[in-house]
N, C-alpha and C positions, 0 to 999 in steps of 0.2 A: 494780700497776707496774713491772712486769718484762714484763710482755705488751706494753706500747706498743715496748720495746726489737727486738723481734723484726719482720725484716721482714714486711711485708704479706703473699707467698704463701704464708710459716709461719702467720700468722696465722688468714688464711684456712682454710687446711688444720687446724688444731686446733679453730676453729667449727664446719666442716662435719662432722669426725669425731664432734664431743659432739653437734653434733644428731642425725646418725643415730642416736650411741648413746643420746639419750632417746629418738626415736623407736620406737625394736626396745622400749624397756622399758613404752613406756604402750600399745605395739600401736598407733602412730599410722601409717597408711600414707601414701602421697603423696596430697596432696590431687588430688581430683578434683572439675569443676563437675555438680552433679546435678542441674542443670534448677531454673529461677527457681521452680517450686514448692517444692523443698525446701532453697533454700538461705538459710538463717534472717534473712543478712544484709538480702537482698535485701527479705523479710517485716519485718524491721526499717523499714526504709525506707519500706516501704508504712505503715505505723501511722504513722510522725513525719509522712506527708503527710496525711495527717486531719487534723491538728493545726497544721500550719504550712507556709508556702511557702519551698521550698528550690530554689538550681538544682541543686549538686550535692552529692553521699554520696560521702566518701571515707575509705579505708578500707585498712590495710596486714594486715589478722586473716588472710584465706585465703590469700595468700602466691600465691594463681593472679593475671595479668593478666585481670582483668576489666571490661569496657567494655559497664555494663546501661543502656538506655534500659528509664527505669519510668512514664516517660507521656510523651504528647506532646500534647497538649491540655490546660489553654489553652496551657502550656510545657513544652518537653523537659525533663524531670528525671533527671540520671543517675544512678547507682553504678558509682562507680570503684573499684576493688580495686588497689593498685597491682604487686601481683605481689611479687616478691624480688629482690635483687641480686645471688643466689648463684647460683641457677639460670635465672632470665630475664633479667633485667640491664636490669629495665625500672624506667620513673618516671612518674612525671605533670611536664607543663609546662601554667602558667598563661598564657596569652597579655596578660590583661587581661579577657577575655570569651571565649573558645576554650579549654577543655581538652582536651589531648592523652593520649592512654597510649605513649610512648615506649620504644625498649630501645636500649642501651649499644652493640651486636653487630650486624654483619651479620646474623648466625643468624635461620635460618627461626623464629619462635617462633610460636607457637600464641596468639593473643589472643581469650578468649571473651568475645562480644560478639552480641547480636541485633541492631546498630546496620547500615544498610547503605551506611552509607559510613564505617564506623570501621576 
């Protein structure tokens, strides 16, 4: 309850501090994209596509902004990872038919994608 009384800039600083401490203790390095063949969420999506029809898979677990085309025929199916709001300031927008991954800031952020028009 006391945390809610802090100005957001202090709250974000505290959250980032504890996040860094947690990664240091667990040995988790900064996340990197290891290629489609090594990404377990892409493998999971491909397995699900064998069982059912899906337009988009949307995750936030990897903390990397990823827009990956899984199939193009008979229809385009994409794996979207939202990234995070602390480092990349990324989010997704669905306008009713199109899904896009966007960034709150004007800074140059790397979007991991295999799509031609991403």
